[in-house]
C-alpha positions as CSV (number, residue, x, y, z in Angstrom):
1,M,82.3,109.9,88.5
2,G,83.1,106.7,90.7
3,L,85.6,105.2,88.5
4,F,87.2,108.2,88.6
5,F,87.8,108.4,92.1
6,S,88.5,104.7,92.6
7,L,91.6,105.5,89.8
8,L,92.5,108.6,92.4
9,Y,92.7,106.7,95.5
10,I,95.0,103.4,93.5
11,A,97.1,107.0,92.2
12,L,97.4,108.0,95.4
13,M,97.9,105.0,97.1
14,L,100.9,104.0,94.7
15,L,102.3,107.5,95.1
16,S,101.5,108.2,99.0
17,P,101.5,112.5,98.3
18,A,101.6,112.9,101.8
19,E,105.6,111.4,101.6
20,M,106.1,113.1,98.2
21,V,104.2,116.8,99.3
22,P,104.7,116.7,103.3
23,E,102.4,120.1,102.9
24,L,99.5,118.2,101.8
25,A,99.7,116.0,105.1
26,P,97.1,117.5,107.3
27,Y,94.6,117.9,104.5
28,R,94.3,113.5,104.3
29,V,93.8,113.2,100.4
30,G,93.9,109.5,100.6
31,V,91.5,109.5,103.4
32,I,89.0,111.8,101.1
33,A,89.8,110.1,97.9
34,S,89.3,106.6,99.4
35,T,86.1,107.8,101.1
36,M,84.8,109.7,97.7
37,A,85.3,106.0,95.9
38,V,84.0,104.3,98.4
39,L,80.5,106.5,98.8
40,C,80.5,106.2,94.7
41,S,80.7,102.2,95.2
42,I,78.4,101.9,97.2
43,Y,76.1,103.6,94.8
44,T,77.3,101.6,92.2
45,Y,76.5,98.6,94.2
46,T,72.4,99.7,94.7
47,M,71.9,100.6,91.4
48,A,73.7,98.1,89.5
49,P,72.5,94.5,88.9
50,I,76.8,93.3,90.1
51,V,75.2,91.7,93.4
52,S,73.4,88.9,91.9
53,K,76.9,88.0,89.5
54,L,78.9,88.2,92.4
55,S,81.4,85.1,92.1
56,L,83.3,82.5,94.9
57,Q,86.7,84.8,94.9
58,F,84.1,87.9,96.1
59,W,82.6,85.9,99.1
60,L,86.4,84.1,99.8
61,V,87.7,88.0,100.0
62,V,85.1,88.8,102.7
63,A,85.4,85.7,104.6
64,F,89.0,86.0,104.5
65,T,88.6,90.1,105.7
66,L,86.3,88.7,108.5
67,W,88.9,86.1,109.6
68,L,91.5,89.2,110.2
69,A,89.4,90.6,112.3
70,A,89.1,87.8,114.4
71,V,92.5,86.3,114.2
72,W,92.9,87.5,118.0
73,I,91.0,84.1,118.8
74,P,93.9,81.8,117.4
75,N,96.7,84.1,118.4
76,R,95.6,85.4,122.0
77,W,96.8,88.9,121.5
78,F,94.2,91.6,121.0
79,F,96.3,94.3,119.2
80,G,97.5,92.1,115.8
81,P,93.5,92.4,114.2
82,I,94.3,96.6,114.6
83,F,97.2,96.1,112.1
84,V,96.5,93.3,110.4
85,I,92.8,95.1,109.5
86,L,95.2,98.8,109.0
87,E,97.8,97.0,106.5
88,F,95.0,94.6,104.7
89,T,91.9,97.0,104.5
90,P,93.6,99.4,101.5
91,N,93.8,96.2,99.2
92,V,90.3,95.0,100.0
93,I,88.6,98.6,99.3
94,V,90.7,98.3,96.0
95,Y,89.6,95.0,95.3
96,F,85.7,96.1,95.8
97,L,86.2,99.4,94.1
98,L,87.3,97.5,90.9
99,I,84.8,95.4,91.1
100,A,82.6,97.7,90.7
101,H,83.8,100.1,88.3
102,L,85.6,97.7,86.1
103,R,83.5,96.2,83.7
104,S,84.8,96.7,79.9
105,P,87.5,96.6,78.7
106,S,88.2,100.5,77.6
107,R,87.9,101.0,81.6
108,L,90.6,98.0,82.8
109,H,92.9,100.4,80.4
110,L,92.6,103.0,82.0
111,L,93.2,101.1,85.4
112,R,96.8,99.8,83.5
113,L,97.6,103.8,82.4
114,V,97.2,104.8,86.2
115,V,99.3,101.7,87.3
116,V,101.9,101.8,84.7
117,G,102.4,105.7,85.5
118,G,102.8,105.6,89.1
119,S,105.4,102.5,88.6
120,L,107.2,104.7,85.9
121,Y,106.8,107.8,88.4
122,V,108.6,105.9,91.3
123,L,111.8,104.4,88.5
124,Y,112.1,107.9,87.7
125,M,111.8,109.0,91.2
126,G,114.0,106.5,92.4
127,F,116.4,106.7,89.8
128,S,116.9,110.5,90.2
129,Q,117.7,109.8,94.0
130,Y,120.6,107.2,93.1
């Protein structure tokens, strides 16, 4: 279930349904999908022995995210971290979702299909608008 919501969240990040179908904007489909994906991932992190196998890259991403949260210290600007966190958080969420759910080649193949399908759709829409 977590893999489904993670792939849905990644597809929605690529396609941005609020811009494609403005009628869906009030329903916040991306926020609902990300919430479900994060909840399923938290369950996966607590039940599976993933935490003991986390690599150095995981801790570096955590440290970098914490540094972005404290970026106002060197810049002396209090609204900078809000913008940076809002722009960077979706990428970090996807990184943690992928760690939790993509543990086999077949699951990685599903991610590849979602990304290629979303990219082909964006290409098609771009060429049709051109």
